[in-house]
One Martini backbone bead per residue (centre of mass of N, CA, C, O) as a GRO file, in nm:
protein
   85
    1UNK     BB    1  -2.682  -0.812  -4.500
    2UNK     BB    2  -2.651  -0.660  -4.226
    3UNK     BB    3  -2.609  -0.351  -4.095
    4UNK     BB    4  -2.407  -0.433  -3.877
    5UNK     BB    5  -2.211  -0.585  -4.064
    6UNK     BB    6  -2.166  -0.365  -4.269
    7UNK     BB    7  -2.041  -0.160  -4.073
    8UNK     BB    8  -1.799  -0.335  -3.995
    9UNK     BB    9  -1.681  -0.357  -4.278
   10UNK     BB   10  -1.657  -0.058  -4.335
   11UNK     BB   11  -1.470   0.004  -4.097
   12UNK     BB   12  -1.243  -0.181  -4.189
   13UNK     BB   13  -1.191  -0.043  -4.459
   14UNK     BB   14  -1.135   0.242  -4.342
   15UNK     BB   15  -0.889   0.133  -4.168
   16UNK     BB   16  -0.738  -0.077  -4.397
   17UNK     BB   17  -0.875  -0.344  -4.438
   18UNK     BB   18  -0.845  -0.645  -4.613
   19UNK     BB   19  -1.148  -0.836  -4.688
   20UNK     BB   20  -1.111  -1.038  -4.929
   21UNK     BB   21  -1.012  -1.293  -4.783
   22UNK     BB   22  -1.256  -1.330  -4.604
   23UNK     BB   23  -1.470  -1.341  -4.826
   24UNK     BB   24  -1.349  -1.586  -4.979
   25UNK     BB   25  -1.358  -1.783  -4.737
   26UNK     BB   26  -1.675  -1.765  -4.689
   27UNK     BB   27  -1.740  -1.911  -4.973
   28UNK     BB   28  -1.654  -2.155  -4.845
   29UNK     BB   29  -1.657  -2.448  -4.731
   30UNK     BB   30  -1.570  -2.631  -4.471
   31UNK     BB   31  -1.416  -2.846  -4.630
   32UNK     BB   32  -1.237  -2.644  -4.785
   33UNK     BB   33  -1.102  -2.521  -4.534
   34UNK     BB   34  -0.980  -2.782  -4.428
   35UNK     BB   35  -0.811  -2.844  -4.677
   36UNK     BB   36  -0.634  -2.591  -4.658
   37UNK     BB   37  -0.519  -2.655  -4.381
   38UNK     BB   38  -0.389  -2.926  -4.455
   39UNK     BB   39  -0.202  -2.808  -4.671
   40UNK     BB   40  -0.050  -2.619  -4.480
   41UNK     BB   41   0.063  -2.835  -4.292
   42UNK     BB   42   0.221  -2.990  -4.508
   43UNK     BB   43   0.399  -2.753  -4.587
   44UNK     BB   44   0.531  -2.710  -4.308
   45UNK     BB   45   0.657  -2.994  -4.294
   46UNK     BB   46   0.833  -2.958  -4.546
   47UNK     BB   47   0.997  -2.721  -4.440
   48UNK     BB   48   1.114  -2.865  -4.193
   49UNK     BB   49   1.263  -3.089  -4.347
   50UNK     BB   50   1.440  -2.901  -4.520
   51UNK     BB   51   1.579  -2.760  -4.283
   52UNK     BB   52   1.708  -3.014  -4.163
   53UNK     BB   53   1.869  -3.092  -4.417
   54UNK     BB   54   2.032  -2.822  -4.439
   55UNK     BB   55   2.107  -2.768  -4.103
   56UNK     BB   56   1.986  -2.948  -3.910
   57UNK     BB   57   1.818  -3.014  -3.624
   58UNK     BB   58   1.931  -2.808  -3.421
   59UNK     BB   59   1.899  -2.551  -3.595
   60UNK     BB   60   1.604  -2.590  -3.672
   61UNK     BB   61   1.499  -2.568  -3.380
   62UNK     BB   62   1.600  -2.278  -3.333
   63UNK     BB   63   1.439  -2.145  -3.556
   64UNK     BB   64   1.160  -2.225  -3.446
   65UNK     BB   65   1.184  -2.077  -3.175
   66UNK     BB   66   1.218  -1.792  -3.296
   67UNK     BB   67   0.949  -1.788  -3.449
   68UNK     BB   68   0.765  -1.820  -3.203
   69UNK     BB   69   0.861  -1.570  -3.055
   70UNK     BB   70   0.785  -1.369  -3.276
   71UNK     BB   71   0.481  -1.437  -3.287
   72UNK     BB   72   0.416  -1.364  -2.995
   73UNK     BB   73   0.497  -1.066  -3.022
   74UNK     BB   74   0.291  -0.993  -3.242
   75UNK     BB   75   0.035  -1.064  -3.083
   76UNK     BB   76   0.080  -0.863  -2.856
   77UNK     BB   77   0.105  -0.608  -3.031
   78UNK     BB   78  -0.197  -0.650  -3.157
   79UNK     BB   79  -0.379  -0.756  -2.898
   80UNK     BB   80  -0.437  -1.089  -2.887
   81UNK     BB   81  -0.275  -1.074  -2.617
   82UNK     BB   82  -0.197  -1.101  -2.306
   83UNK     BB   83   0.062  -1.034  -2.083
   84UNK     BB   84   0.008  -1.321  -1.919
   85UNK     BB   85   0.065  -1.531  -2.171
   0.00000   0.00000   0.00000
């Protein structure tokens, strides 16, 4: 690990960021990371189907819209998106 990378990791740790998830993810191969992503997508689709079955499509769609709105707000709050997006 280069000194520049090490110092960035150390700064992140000092700031209070838990880098263990990042470190464990970087130990995986690209194929393993893609597999995890595919599993996550399948899980989300299963959640969506269960929500539709429980509440009906119209209410499930409204819940999804609210979740997207909430996520956009969190991204802006964390500074990952500009106010114009």
